[in-house]
C-alpha positions in Angstrom: 115.4 106.6 111.7 112.5 104.9 113.4 109.6 105.8 111.2 106.5 103.7 111.0 106.4 101.8 107.7 103.2 102.0 105.8 101.9 98.7 104.5 101.5 98.3 100.7 98.9 95.6 101.2 95.3 96.6 100.6 92.7 96.4 103.4 89.0 96.2 103.1 86.1 96.2 105.5 83.1 93.9 104.9 80.4 91.7 106.4 80.8 87.9 106.9 78.2 86.2 104.8 79.4 82.6 105.2 81.5 80.9 107.9 80.6 77.3 107.0 84.1 76.3 105.6 87.0 75.3 107.7 89.4 78.2 108.3 87.6 80.3 105.7 85.1 83.1 105.8 83.3 84.7 102.8 83.2 88.5 103.1 80.9 90.8 101.2 82.5 94.2 100.6 80.1 96.9 99.4 81.2 100.2 97.8 79.3 103.1 96.4 80.4 104.6 93.1 79.1 107.1 90.7 77.7 105.7 87.4 79.9 106.6 84.5 77.1 107.9 82.2 74.2 108.8 84.4 76.0 110.1 87.5 73.7 108.2 89.9 75.4 106.7 93.0 75.1 102.9 92.7 76.1 100.2 95.2 78.6 97.6 93.9 79.6 94.6 95.9 82.3 91.9 95.7 82.8 88.7 97.7 86.2 87.7 98.9 87.3 84.4 100.6 89.5 85.2 103.6 91.6 83.0 105.8 90.4 82.7 109.4 92.9 80.4 111.1 91.2 80.3 114.5 87.6 80.4 113.3 86.9 83.5 115.4 84.7 85.3 112.9 81.0 84.4 112.4 78.0 85.2 110.3 77.1 88.9 110.3 80.3 90.2 111.8 81.9 93.3 110.2 85.6 92.5 109.8 88.8 93.9 108.2 90.6 91.8 105.6 94.1 92.3 104.3 95.7 91.2 101.0 98.2 88.3 101.2 100.0 85.8 99.1 97.7 83.1 97.6 96.6 80.6 100.2 94.5 78.5 97.9 92.9 78.7 94.5 90.3 81.4 95.6 91.9 82.7 98.9 94.3 85.5 98.9 93.0 87.6 101.8 93.4 87.2 105.5 90.9 88.2 108.1 92.8 90.6 110.4 90.4 92.1 112.9 86.9 92.4 114.2 85.3 95.8 113.5 81.8 95.1 114.8 80.3 92.0 116.3 77.0 90.7 114.8 73.9 91.8 116.6 72.3 89.0 118.7 69.2 87.6 117.2 
């Protein structure tokens, strides 16, 4: 059998909000959820530190991050691919 194996690792798509640290980018992931009591759709966001070995992702880029084993105290995600390049200012 040569079936494609689906990964059990989570992937998220978010915007790079900081690329100042060596080999690390900070990614803001926004999601829209329904409020439990009032039913209104609200935007919730989380920031993740992702490993960027080559330093190829920059401020404003939309990237995909994948869960990995802990790399440091706060890093357990790896930047995997560029979804959309940041618009030139």
